[in-house]
PAFI-579317 format. One line per 8 residues: for each residue z, x, y negated of N, C-alpha, C. Coordinates in steps of 0.02 Angstrom, whole numbers, plus 50000, padded with zeros to 5 digits. Atoms other than C-alpha are relative to their C-alpha. Example, Ala and Ser with C-alpha at 12.3 -4.5 7.8 and 13.67 -1.06 7.14 Angstrom:
2
50000/50045/50059/50390/50615/50225/50000/50045/49940 ~ 49997/49958/50059/50357/50684/50053/50037/49961/49945
//
This chain:
407
49945/50001/50022/52172/59151/47164/50025/50071/49990 ~ 49989/49926/50021/52242/59319/47093/50073/50018/50043 ~ 49947/49988/49962/52374/59394/47218/50033/50048/49976 ~ 49949/49958/50039/52520/59487/47148/50045/50027/50051 ~ 49958/49976/49954/52640/59595/47223/50074/49964/50006 ~ 49934/50034/50004/52802/59541/47296/50062/50020/49964 ~ 49937/49983/50030/52919/59643/47218/50007/49976/49928 ~ 49999/50042/50063/52883/59541/47058/50061/49947/49996
49966/50058/49996/52986/59413/47121/50066/50022/50008 ~ 49936/49979/49984/53183/59426/47115/50020/50004/50071 ~ 49963/50002/49932/53264/59481/47282/50051/49971/50006 ~ 49939/50028/49995/53383/59368/47334/50041/50035/50056 ~ 49964/49966/49957/53443/59498/47462/50037/50073/49971 ~ 49980/49931/50034/53461/59648/47344/50062/50022/49996 ~ 49920/49992/49995/53647/59627/47329/50033/50011/50069 ~ 49980/49967/49937/53674/59637/47510/49959/50054/50024
50035/49935/49970/53546/59778/47540/50044/50037/49967 ~ 49959/49974/50043/53654/59863/47393/50049/50025/50033 ~ 49939/50005/49968/53813/59838/47485/49996/50035/50059 ~ 50004/49965/49937/53743/59896/47640/49988/50082/50000 ~ 50014/49937/50001/53686/60050/47574/50066/50041/49974 ~ 49939/49964/50030/53836/60089/47486/50057/50009/50050 ~ 49948/49991/49947/53937/60066/47646/49968/50051/50039 ~ 50021/49958/49954/53817/60176/47736/50023/50073/49978
49981/49923/50041/53859/60320/47602/50058/50001/49998 ~ 49918/50001/49996/54045/60280/47599/50027/49979/50049 ~ 49963/50036/49940/54103/60254/47774/50073/49995/49983 ~ 49928/50010/50005/54266/60178/47787/50036/50049/50044 ~ 49959/49937/49950/54399/60318/47856/50017/49967/50071 ~ 49976/50024/49939/54444/60288/48035/50088/50000/49997 ~ 49931/50001/50002/54597/60220/48074/50045/50028/50051 ~ 49960/49961/49949/54740/60303/48161/50017/49970/50068
49969/50038/49949/54774/60153/48286/49918/49970/50013 ~ 50063/50037/49954/54603/60120/48388/49992/49926/50007 ~ 49995/50065/49980/54671/59960/48430/49996/49938/49945 ~ 49994/50045/50072/54671/59889/48243/49938/50014/49981 ~ 50075/50001/50022/54478/59926/48228/49963/49946/50018 ~ 50042/50065/49986/54378/59780/48197/49945/50016/50053 ~ 50038/50027/49944/54268/59722/48353/49923/50021/49967 ~ 50049/49996/50022/54086/59775/48321/49972/49939/50003
50026/50068/50014/53981/59617/48260/49936/50015/50050 ~ 50055/49996/49950/53865/59584/48418/49934/49960/49959 ~ 50066/50013/50036/53669/59551/48353/49985/49927/50040 ~ 50010/50066/49984/53616/59370/48359/49924/50007/50050 ~ 50067/50000/49964/53490/59361/48496/49970/49934/50028 ~ 50035/50056/49992/53371/59228/48504/49951/49991/50053 ~ 50033/50004/49931/53293/59179/48684/49938/49957/49983 ~ 50083/50028/50019/53095/59134/48683/50030/49920/50016
50005/50087/50000/53087/58935/48664/49971/49977/50073 ~ 50015/50022/49934/53080/58843/48820/49936/49976/50009 ~ 50069/50031/49982/52913/58781/48905/50017/49956/50050 ~ 50004/50086/49955/52887/58616/49005/49932/49997/50042 ~ 50054/50026/49966/52776/58547/49129/49974/49944/49986 ~ 50028/50061/50051/52690/58433/48999/49939/50024/49980 ~ 50068/50010/50019/52532/58408/48916/49999/50046/49940 ~ 49975/49966/50067/52601/58464/48736/50075/49969/49977
49934/50019/50035/52754/58463/48635/50013/50039/49940 ~ 49994/49964/50072/52834/58502/48467/50068/49983/49984 ~ 49940/50020/50025/52996/58506/48392/50008/50023/49923 ~ 50027/49995/50077/53001/58474/48196/50079/49992/49973 ~ 49962/50002/50051/53139/58498/48058/49994/49928/49970 ~ 50015/50061/50033/53162/58326/47986/49994/50011/49932 ~ 49999/49995/50067/53204/58383/47821/49956/50031/49969 ~ 50067/49970/50039/53058/58494/47778/49941/49995/50026
50061/50042/49966/52936/58421/47913/49973/50080/50037 ~ 50019/49941/49980/52929/58627/47965/49989/50000/50086 ~ 50014/50010/49934/52876/58643/48143/50027/50069/50040 ~ 49962/49953/49966/52998/58752/48246/49986/50052/50059 ~ 50026/49978/49946/52919/58777/48405/49939/49951/50018 ~ 50055/50047/49957/52751/58687/48502/49965/50025/50029 ~ 50047/49986/49973/52632/58699/48616/49950/49939/50008 ~ 50051/50039/49995/52469/58609/48606/50025/49933/49947
49985/50076/50040/52527/58492/48461/49950/49971/49965 ~ 50057/50040/50034/52358/58447/48385/49962/49983/50051 ~ 50023/50016/49950/52296/58426/48553/49983/49921/50005 ~ 50011/50094/50000/52209/58228/48562/50031/49986/50063 ~ 49962/50029/49944/52313/58131/48675/50011/49922/49998 ~ 49996/50061/50010/52343/57951/48712/50072/49975/49990 ~ 49943/50014/50015/52502/57895/48631/50052/49963/50054 ~ 49979/50049/49977/52542/57744/48741/50041/49964/49963
49953/50037/50036/52686/57648/48683/50045/50036/49927 ~ 49987/49973/50065/52724/57776/48547/49957/49957/49943 ~ 50044/50018/50037/52597/57692/48463/50047/49936/49974 ~ 49942/50048/50035/52740/57546/48429/50031/50025/49945 ~ 49963/49961/50065/52818/57672/48303/49953/49962/49936 ~ 50044/50024/50053/52661/57629/48194/50016/49924/49986 ~ 49994/50075/50006/52673/57443/48234/50070/49977/49958 ~ 49922/50003/50002/52866/57453/48203/50006/50003/49917
50010/49982/50066/52819/57543/48028/49968/49953/49954 ~ 50030/50055/50040/52707/57408/47966/50046/49954/49987 ~ 49938/50056/49997/52837/57273/48023/50055/50022/49931 ~ 49934/49982/50037/52971/57373/47928/49975/50010/49925 ~ 50016/50008/50071/52875/57392/47757/49991/49931/49987 ~ 49999/50068/50021/52834/57211/47761/50066/49966/49981 ~ 49940/50049/50003/53011/57159/47772/50043/50045/49926 ~ 49987/49964/50053/53057/57308/47643/49971/49966/49935
50034/50030/50062/52932/57231/47517/50014/49933/49991 ~ 49987/50078/50013/52999/57056/47538/49939/49961/50030 ~ 50064/50024/49983/52837/56996/47614/50005/49965/50074 ~ 49978/50042/49939/52922/56948/47793/50064/50008/50001 ~ 49926/50010/49999/53090/56879/47803/50024/50005/50084 ~ 49973/49984/49917/53175/56946/47968/50036/49941/50020 ~ 49952/50059/49975/53278/56784/47975/49945/49931/50006 ~ 50058/50048/49986/53111/56679/47978/49986/49984/50070
50032/49999/49925/53038/56603/48125/49927/49993/49995 ~ 50075/50009/50000/52867/56607/48187/49976/49966/50064 ~ 50030/50027/49939/52758/56514/48321/49952/50047/50052 ~ 50034/49955/49960/52696/56608/48459/49937/50002/50018 ~ 50082/50004/49999/52505/56624/48472/49986/50011/50079 ~ 50015/49995/49924/52417/56603/48643/49988/50064/50023 ~ 50049/49921/49980/52324/56783/48637/50096/50045/50007 ~ 49932/49967/49995/52542/56841/48630/50025/49973/50062
49967/50027/49937/52578/56744/48789/50020/50058/50054 ~ 49991/49944/49956/52672/56854/48908/49963/50007/50073 ~ 50045/49991/49950/52568/56805/49045/49935/50009/50013 ~ 50074/49987/49992/52407/56847/48996/49982/50053/50020 ~ 50009/49959/49939/52318/56950/49114/49998/50086/49954 ~ 50005/49935/50031/52303/57105/48976/50075/50029/49994 ~ 49949/49986/50000/52499/57122/48985/50025/50014/50066 ~ 49994/49996/49931/52490/57122/49182/50046/50078/50021
49994/49933/49987/52606/57265/49242/50027/50032/49942 ~ 49980/49970/50049/52668/57319/49069/50054/49962/49974 ~ 49949/50011/50033/52815/57308/48964/49999/49928/49955 ~ 50016/50051/50039/52845/57134/48891/50083/49981/49981 ~ 49950/50037/50049/52979/57031/48798/50005/49927/50030 ~ 49974/50069/49967/52951/56872/48893/50000/49958/49951 ~ 49995/50066/50038/52899/56759/48755/49947/49946/50017 ~ 50044/50058/49980/52802/56590/48776/49969/49969/49941
50034/50021/50062/52670/56515/48680/50018/49932/49984 ~ 49994/50060/50026/52695/56377/48563/50090/50000/49976 ~ 49932/49997/50020/52888/56416/48549/50003/50034/49931 ~ 49971/49968/50075/52973/56467/48379/50057/50062/50014 ~ 49959/49942/49982/53049/56641/48393/50014/50042/49927 ~ 49971/49971/50074/53155/56729/48245/49958/50069/49992 ~ 50037/49934/50019/53065/56886/48162/50032/50053/50021 ~ 49957/49947/49983/53205/56991/48195/49995/50010/50072
49996/49989/49927/53210/56953/48383/49935/50034/50029 ~ 50066/49969/49985/53020/56992/48390/50009/50083/49981 ~ 50002/49931/50024/53049/57156/48304/50042/50033/50049 ~ 49963/49957/49950/53192/57213/48427/49971/49997/50071 ~ 50057/50011/49935/53074/57152/48566/49944/50057/50008 ~ 50051/49945/50013/52949/57280/48500/50047/50063/50015 ~ 49956/49951/50001/53079/57417/48473/50046/50011/50076 ~ 49961/49971/49942/53189/57413/48609/49985/49973/50069
50032/50012/49931/53110/57321/48756/49922/50009/50011 ~ 50063/49982/49982/52935/57388/48710/49963/49939/50018 ~ 50030/50055/49983/52871/57217/48710/49934/49991/49976 ~ 50065/50004/50038/52673/57209/48706/50009/49934/49968 ~ 50013/50071/50016/52681/57027/48691/50036/49987/49924 ~ 49976/49991/50066/52789/57043/48535/49971/50031/49939 ~ 50052/49978/50036/52675/57155/48468/49946/49969/49971 ~ 50053/50051/50012/52529/57040/48467/50024/49939/49957
49999/50062/50033/52633/56908/48418/50027/50010/49913 ~ 49988/49994/50074/52696/56976/48245/49942/50022/49961 ~ 50061/49975/50031/52524/57063/48220/49960/49948/49975 ~ 50048/50062/50016/52437/56894/48213/50034/49959/49947 ~ 49962/50051/50060/52567/56801/48100/49995/50039/49944 ~ 50016/49967/50060/52541/56947/47980/49942/50010/49978 ~ 50079/49986/50017/52364/56987/47982/49949/49951/50019 ~ 50056/50060/49989/52280/56830/48055/49957/50034/50063
50050/49987/49932/52213/56938/48208/50039/50083/50022 ~ 49962/49940/49976/52278/57094/48308/49945/50060/49960 ~ 50051/49940/50027/52115/57186/48236/50008/50003/49918 ~ 49988/49989/50064/52168/57155/48056/50061/50041/49993 ~ 49937/49963/50004/52341/57225/48088/49987/50079/50011 ~ 50019/49935/49986/52270/57379/48164/49958/50040/49949 ~ 50020/49964/50062/52177/57413/48017/50053/50025/49956 ~ 49943/49993/50056/52330/57398/47908/50034/50081/50048
49973/49946/49969/52408/57534/48046/49959/50076/49987 ~ 50043/49948/50019/52257/57644/48016/50013/50035/49922 ~ 49986/49989/50077/52275/57637/47826/50072/50040/49986 ~ 49929/49958/50005/52469/57693/47845/49979/50071/50034 ~ 50005/49932/49944/52408/57836/47976/49972/50049/49945 ~ 50032/49943/50048/52292/57914/47835/50052/50022/49938 ~ 49944/49980/50051/52437/57896/47691/50041/50045/50021 ~ 49933/49945/49998/52574/57985/47791/49957/50066/50039
50020/49944/49982/52448/58117/47847/49994/50020/50079 ~ 49997/50005/49930/52424/58077/48022/49922/50010/50019 ~ 50081/49977/50002/52239/58173/48028/49969/49992/50059 ~ 50033/50001/49948/52208/58165/48197/50020/49934/50050 ~ 49974/50067/49956/52266/57986/48251/49954/49929/49976 ~ 50043/50051/50004/52166/57837/48266/50029/49941/50046 ~ 49971/50043/49957/52235/57664/48323/49947/49951/50008 ~ 50054/50055/49965/52144/57530/48425/50032/49940/50008
49964/50049/49979/52281/57406/48468/50075/50011/49975 ~ 49928/49982/50055/52451/57376/48406/50066/50014/50068 ~ 49960/49976/49952/52544/57414/48581/49985/50065/50035 ~ 50009/49945/49977/52470/57561/48652/49971/49998/50089 ~ 50031/50001/49938/52397/57502/48813/49925/50030/49993 ~ 50056/49945/49992/52248/57617/48862/49936/49975/49978 ~ 50048/50013/50038/52105/57622/48741/49977/50080/49982 ~ 50021/49942/50022/51993/57780/48721/50010/50020/49920
49982/49991/50064/52008/57758/48537/50055/49978/49971 ~ 49922/50002/50027/52191/57730/48531/50027/50082/50014 ~ 49976/49938/49991/52235/57916/48507/50035/50031/49955 ~ 49956/49968/50063/52353/58038/48416/50013/50064/50027 ~ 49986/49925/49958/52434/58214/48458/50078/50002/49986 ~ 49940/50009/50004/52599/58254/48470/50042/50026/49929 ~ 49988/49990/50068/52616/58329/48288/49999/49943/49964 ~ 50004/50054/50045/52561/58169/48216/50052/49943/50025
49966/50046/49988/52687/58073/48324/50068/50012/49970 ~ 49949/49969/50041/52826/58191/48250/50001/49972/49927 ~ 49991/50041/50068/52766/58141/48076/50018/49933/49994 ~ 49972/50083/50010/52773/57958/48110/50070/49990/50005 ~ 49929/50010/49991/52944/57973/48179/50030/50021/49931 ~ 49967/49990/50053/52992/58060/48028/49985/49953/49938 ~ 50019/50063/50047/52915/57932/47924/50033/49941/50007 ~ 49941/50066/49983/53019/57799/47994/50058/50011/49984
49926/49989/50035/53181/57877/47976/50004/50005/49940 ~ 49993/49991/50072/53145/57930/47799/49981/49937/49956 ~ 50013/50076/50046/53063/57757/47729/50039/49943/50015 ~ 49969/50055/49982/53139/57635/47843/50070/50019/50044 ~ 49935/49998/49959/53316/57670/47878/50027/49933/50032 ~ 49980/50066/49971/53357/57482/47921/49967/49992/50069 ~ 50049/50007/49932/53205/57480/48045/50022/50056/50050 ~ 49979/49943/49943/53263/57649/48128/50061/49989/50029
49936/50020/49985/53435/57576/48149/49988/49968/50079 ~ 50014/50039/49935/53346/57467/48300/49997/50050/50040 ~ 50018/49932/49955/53296/57628/48386/50064/50021/50045 ~ 49922/49968/49970/53488/57668/48427/50029/49952/50040 ~ 49973/50065/49965/53512/57498/48504/49979/50017/50095 ~ 49998/49981/49922/53531/57518/48703/49964/49945/50037 ~ 50031/50047/49972/53482/57349/48748/49998/49931/49972 ~ 50013/50066/50039/53427/57172/48703/49999/49943/50037
50012/50067/49938/53434/56990/48790/49964/49968/49955 ~ 50043/50064/50032/53304/56863/48745/49986/49961/50054 ~ 50012/50042/49957/53283/56707/48832/50029/50016/50072 ~ 49963/49996/49940/53414/56757/48959/49982/50062/50035 ~ 50046/49933/49962/53315/56921/49013/50026/50061/49954 ~ 49978/49949/50034/53425/57072/48975/49948/50060/50012 ~ 50038/49944/50001/53317/57227/48943/50039/50067/49962 ~ 49961/49955/50018/53372/57395/48918/49949/50058/49972
50024/49934/50036/53309/57551/48794/49981/50037/50054 ~ 50020/49945/49952/53200/57654/48907/50011/50082/49970 ~ 49990/49945/50019/53256/57807/48794/50064/50034/50037 ~ 49952/49992/49962/53379/57881/48925/50052/50051/49959 ~ 49980/49958/50034/53444/58009/48788/50048/49964/49966 ~ 49947/50040/50046/53533/57864/48698/50071/49990/50035 ~ 49932/50001/49966/53668/57873/48831/50036/50061/50027 ~ 49977/49929/49990/53692/58054/48840/50044/50015/49945
49942/49995/50052/53864/58082/48764/50005/50078/49978 ~ 49990/49929/50012/53837/58276/48746/49937/50002/49938 ~ 50051/49983/50047/53702/58245/48606/50022/49928/49948 ~ 49995/50083/50043/53691/58110/48460/49924/49984/49978 ~ 50069/50038/50009/53517/58056/48489/50011/49913/49980 ~ 50004/50063/50020/53490/57894/48387/49922/49950/50002 ~ 50083/50030/50000/53293/57848/48440/49973/50081/50021 ~ 50043/50059/50038/53157/57839/48436/49961/49979/50051
50054/50046/49961/53020/57787/48571/49974/50041/50058 ~ 50028/49971/49945/52959/57815/48736/49931/49962/50012 ~ 50064/50033/49969/52786/57772/48821/49976/50031/50056 ~ 50031/49959/49951/52691/57800/48980/49939/49968/50021 ~ 50053/50037/49974/52521/57774/49045/49974/50044/50053 ~ 50010/49954/49941/52448/57833/49204/49936/50052/49986 ~ 50050/49970/50016/52313/57923/49112/50022/50066/49968 ~ 49981/49956/50026/52418/58028/49029/50093/50033/50023
49926/49986/49982/52601/58026/49092/50050/49966/49961 ~ 49943/50023/50031/52765/58012/49020/50014/50030/49940 ~ 49996/49978/50072/52785/58020/48832/50070/49977/49961 ~ 49933/50013/50029/52949/58030/48719/50002/50037/49938 ~ 49990/49986/50070/52985/58040/48536/50083/50000/49995 ~ 49920/50005/49996/53179/58088/48518/50028/50029/49939 ~ 49969/49984/50057/53287/58115/48362/50083/50009/50008 ~ 49929/49980/50002/53453/58190/48339/50032/50033/49940
49947/49968/50054/53597/58240/48207/50046/50042/50013 ~ 49947/49963/49999/53706/58368/48200/50030/50021/49928 ~ 49978/49977/50059/53806/58391/48031/49942/49970/49960 ~ 50056/50010/50037/53659/58400/47899/49938/50001/50026 ~ 50069/49993/49971/53528/58436/48009/49988/49969/50066 ~ 50034/50035/49961/53412/58333/48093/49928/50023/50022 ~ 50070/49974/49959/53273/58366/48229/49970/49946/50031 ~ 50024/50060/49965/53147/58270/48302/49948/50039/50051
50032/49975/49951/53073/58313/48471/49942/49953/50036 ~ 50035/50041/49967/52912/58249/48547/49973/50041/50060 ~ 50022/49978/49930/52845/58280/48724/49942/49941/50029 ~ 50040/50045/49979/52691/58208/48790/49962/50021/50074 ~ 50027/49985/49924/52626/58200/48979/50051/50044/50038 ~ 49956/49977/49941/52781/58233/49074/49988/49978/50047 ~ 50020/50012/49941/52777/58207/49258/50044/49930/50019 ~ 49953/50056/49983/52925/58076/49258/50050/49976/49945
49962/50027/50054/53050/57988/49142/50050/50053/49996 ~ 49960/49952/50007/53175/58107/49192/49990/50072/49976 ~ 50035/49949/50003/53068/58242/49163/50012/50006/49901 ~ 49996/49994/50068/53031/58184/48976/50070/50000/49957 ~ 49933/50002/50040/53207/58163/48937/50041/50060/50000 ~ 49967/49925/49996/53268/58335/48999/49959/50050/49949 ~ 50038/49948/50053/53128/58425/48909/50012/49972/49921 ~ 49996/50010/50059/53165/58332/48740/50079/50020/49991
49934/49973/50006/53352/58368/48760/50000/50065/49996 ~ 49997/49919/50003/53312/58557/48791/49970/50015/49937 ~ 50041/49983/50063/53203/58558/48634/50058/50001/49944 ~ 49953/50013/50055/53340/58481/48526/50060/50055/50004 ~ 49938/49957/49985/53482/58586/48609/49973/50069/49977 ~ 50025/49933/50026/53381/58754/48563/49991/49994/49930 ~ 49991/50000/50067/53346/58698/48403/50063/49990/49956 ~ 49926/50003/50038/53530/58658/48334/50038/50050/50026
49962/49927/49990/53588/58822/48430/49960/50050/49957 ~ 50033/49938/50027/53456/58947/48367/49973/49998/49940 ~ 50034/50008/50061/53396/58884/48203/50051/49975/49945 ~ 49958/50027/50041/53487/58858/48042/49968/49991/49920 ~ 50033/50008/50076/53438/58799/47846/50020/50051/49975 ~ 49986/49942/50051/53419/58925/47719/49968/49988/49936 ~ 50012/50015/50079/53414/58896/47529/49990/50078/49973 ~ 49996/49934/50030/53338/59064/47463/50014/50006/49925
49981/50008/50072/53367/59006/47278/50005/49930/49973 ~ 49997/50062/50018/53409/58856/47177/49935/49974/49970 ~ 50052/50032/50044/53286/58736/47101/50017/50006/49933 ~ 50008/49983/50070/53237/58787/46927/50011/50060/49976 ~ 49981/49939/50015/53292/58961/46946/49937/50031/49983 ~ 50084/49970/50018/53146/59062/46850/50000/50065/50060 ~ 50020/49954/49954/53068/59168/46974/49940/50053/49980 ~ 50060/49969/50032/52920/59242/46872/50002/49982/49937
50026/50005/50070/52881/59271/46687/49944/50029/49996 ~ 50062/49975/50016/52716/59295/46625/49963/49996/49940 ~ 50030/49996/50065/52621/59336/46469/49953/49941/49993 ~ 50052/50054/50009/52534/59178/46384/49962/50027/49945 ~ 50041/49990/50055/52392/59207/46253/49981/49940/49966 ~ 50034/50065/50044/52338/59084/46110/50063/49963/49993 ~ 49948/50043/49993/52516/59014/46125/50055/50005/49939 ~ 49966/50008/50053/52657/58982/45997/50057/50050/50022
49949/49969/49979/52765/59084/46110/49972/50052/50047 ~ 50026/49961/49960/52719/59235/46224/50001/50005/50071 ~ 50004/49992/49932/52774/59205/46391/50030/49934/50021 ~ 49992/50065/49964/52789/59069/46519/50041/50020/50070 ~ 49973/49981/49969/52917/59059/46641/49988/49948/50068 ~ 50029/50047/49930/52877/58990/46831/50067/49995/50049 ~ 49946/50030/49949/53000/58913/46960/49950/49945/50045 ~ 50020/50054/49955/52988/58787/47100/50017/49931/49968
49986/50084/50032/52980/58596/47051/50053/49961/50049 ~ 49949/50036/49975/53075/58549/47199/50048/50046/50048 ~ 49954/49962/49963/53224/58615/47306/49957/50021/50064 ~ 50018/49975/49934/53178/58747/47438/50045/49999/50051 ~ 49977/50002/49956/53233/58739/47594/49973/50034/50060 ~ 50046/49972/49955/53184/58836/47743/50044/49998/50076 ~ 49958/50001/49946/53232/58811/47930/49963/50070/50053 ~ 50017/49923/49978/53243/58991/48006/50047/50022/50072
49955/49971/49953/53300/59087/48166/50072/50016/49967 ~ 49945/49963/50018/53491/59122/48146/49998/50073/49987 ~ 49982/49934/50010/53533/59285/48065/49923/50028/49967 ~ 50058/49968/50036/53345/59306/47996/49987/50022/49930 ~ 50005/50012/50066/53365/59294/47820/49970/50055/49970 ~ 50019/49943/50014/53328/59468/47773/49930/50019/50017 ~ 50054/49978/49980/53170/59464/47871/49939/49965/49968 ~ 50058/50048/50032/53074/59331/47757/49967/50035/49945
50053/49975/50055/52937/59392/47653/49977/49949/49950 ~ 50013/50039/50056/52906/59312/47479/49942/50031/49979 ~ 50059/49981/50052/52736/59315/47397/49978/49939/49964 ~ 50040/50047/50047/52640/59228/47270/49924/50009/49983 ~ 50052/50008/50029/52479/59185/47206/49991/49953/49948 ~ 50002/50050/50047/52435/59121/47040/49931/49986/49972 ~ 50060/50030/50016/52296/59026/46965/49959/50038/49969 ~ 50044/49960/50045/52230/59148/46837/50050/50058/49993
49973/49926/50026/52260/59329/46782/50028/49985/49948 ~ 49976/50013/50050/52289/59269/46628/50016/49931/49980 ~ 49989/50071/50018/52371/59118/46548/49976/49997/49937 ~ 50007/50019/50068/52311/59039/46401/50020/49925/49989 ~ 49970/50062/50034/52392/58902/46294/49960/49951/49989 ~ 49938/50034/49977/52424/58751/46308/50016/49989/50056 ~ 49973/50005/49944/52535/58750/46442/50043/49947/50016 ~ 49947/50043/50018/52637/58597/46482/50049/50016/50065
49941/49991/49954/52805/58605/46564/49978/49954/50075 ~ 50011/50034/49917/52781/58554/46767/49945/50015/50017 ~ 50061/49986/49975/52605/58605/46760/49999/50052/50046 ~ 49996/49945/49951/52564/58697/46923/49950/50063/49977 ~ 50038/49957/50021/52509/58877/46893/49986/50055/50057 ~ 50005/49940/49951/52526/58961/47066/50029/49968/50059 ~ 49966/50027/49930/52591/58947/47248/50054/50060/50026 ~ 49949/49952/49973/52743/59030/47315/49991/50000/50084
49987/50003/49930/52747/59079/47501/50048/50044/50046 ~ 49948/49967/49975/52875/59119/47626/49976/50001/50078 ~ 50014/49983/49944/52838/59200/47789/50060/50041/50041 ~ 49951/49987/49949/52934/59250/47941/49956/50037/50062 ~ 50039/49967/49948/52855/59388/48054/49929/49980/50001 ~ 50077/50000/50005/52677/59353/47984/49991/49922/50010 ~ 50008/50068/49987/52711/59165/48018/50014/49967/49943 ~ 49998/50039/50058/52690/59050/47867/50057/49943/50009
49953/50043/49987/52859/58946/47852/49999/49945/49959 ~ 50009/50049/50050/52822/58859/47685/49969/50027/49947 ~ 50040/49997/50065/52726/58844/47524/50021/49948/49966 ~ 49978/50043/50082/52781/58782/47356/49966/50008/49946 ~ 50032/50007/50070/52703/58736/47200/50043/50060/49941 ~ 49965/49965/50061/52748/58870/47060/49974/49961/49944 ~ 50010/50053/50071/52757/58765/46890/50034/50030/49945 ~ 49981/49987/50071/52791/58806/46714/50072/49965/49981
49937/50036/50008/52962/58775/46669/50013/49992/49911 ~ 50003/50008/50076/52934/58788/46474/49925/49963/49977 ~ 50069/50015/50017/52795/58699/46372/49977/50060/49935 ~ 50042/49958/50058/52672/58817/46270/49945/49967/49971 ~ 50057/50022/50043/52585/58752/46133/49970/50051/49966 ~ 50046/49946/50032/52440/58823/46039/50038/50031/49954 ~ 49979/49972/50064/52477/58953/45907/49969/49995/49955 ~ 50050/50007/50066/52427/58966/45740/49945/50028/50001
50072/49971/49992/52263/59015/45681/49988/50061/50003 ~ 50001/49920/50000/52286/59191/45643/50022/50043/50064 ~ 49975/49973/49937/52392/59226/45805/49943/49986/50061 ~ 50050/50037/49955/52244/59136/45900/49939/50055/49998 ~ 50054/49931/50011/52118/59263/45822/50034/50045/50021 ~ 49987/49947/49971/52214/59396/45866/50010/50011/50061 ~ 49993/49991/49944/52238/59361/46034/49932/49987/50041 ~ 50052/49990/49994/52063/59329/46050/49959/50073/50000
50019/49927/50005/52022/59506/45995/50022/50046/50041 ~ 49974/49957/49951/52141/59590/46111/49976/49971/50062 ~ 50039/50036/49929/52077/59468/46261/49922/50041/50007 ~ 50065/49980/49989/51898/59529/46218/49988/50081/50018 ~ 49981/49945/49983/51961/59713/46237/50010/50007/50083 ~ 49968/50014/49934/52058/59677/46403/49956/49982/50046 ~ 50040/50015/49949/51925/59599/46487/49937/50033/50000
//
């Protein structure tokens, strides 16, 4: 790709810088009453991101998918009951598509029996073989009670076997971009081949919130009673009145420790925190709370320009017009440390040094990149905003002659 200079892009901060320079060359006369002088504006000081005694963690912005800070986010881990987020995702998609009636009843198969040895000393909904149970209750048993038996019950009903359901889970994992994830069961009990990463679990949390709002609402429920047994959601942050946490899932295995994916929203800003391998239930809740608090306090959403605004104009050969306008096809939103707008660097790379007609409106012609302190924040496609048809025979002949000399 052909690199071009940054200054070719309109500077969204030019007016601010010009005003600052003008103020610097024409200082405001001192007031005769010092008590009326404006107080100096304190610089925004962003502390280092917190660190934790855990295997890995990540804080992700929901709107953009941008990672605000992380530690070993792509390290292979065992997700434990975070696996159930994908089980829940598959179930939610079946309900959304109308292929599974949440008010319908299913008969509990033998391999979903709560007394099966495989479920010993693990979280269960306590369902019984042969009993008819409402789909919505089984779904709540998975999400709220983390019932391993409920996972198997719905998996067998939907796919005929747990293995068949797992294959669907892995298909969705690929579609959602979970590049370092592979599921081997529906509940998350230990299996070497049931693995993921903190980053992938954040992506999965984001997909659940985005694609299945009705399913996600279940994650905010603090308790669920089935068969006379009341069980509480293990996500302690749901009870924290100082935050607005409304999901998502806990997990625990002796081989990895305590895991938690949590999401909270303040105003228009939603964040997702994932911690893997904490040493206790209280630690995983504390670590996620610290991540979310840090993100809301020290980051802000920033839109450098509006969608559709012409960012570049480039010459076109062989066309019925001489130039093509380039812009971004989708809204640009960046999550940045507070007060760092003027430190953002914008660059672009074009597919060609010379564009040749025909060019369709919406056709990608390059990429625009946003960086802060040499770290890539985001990249967006640059697309043509106008259609360029082929020019007349004589204009094309002339352009060929010109291009033969310039090349």
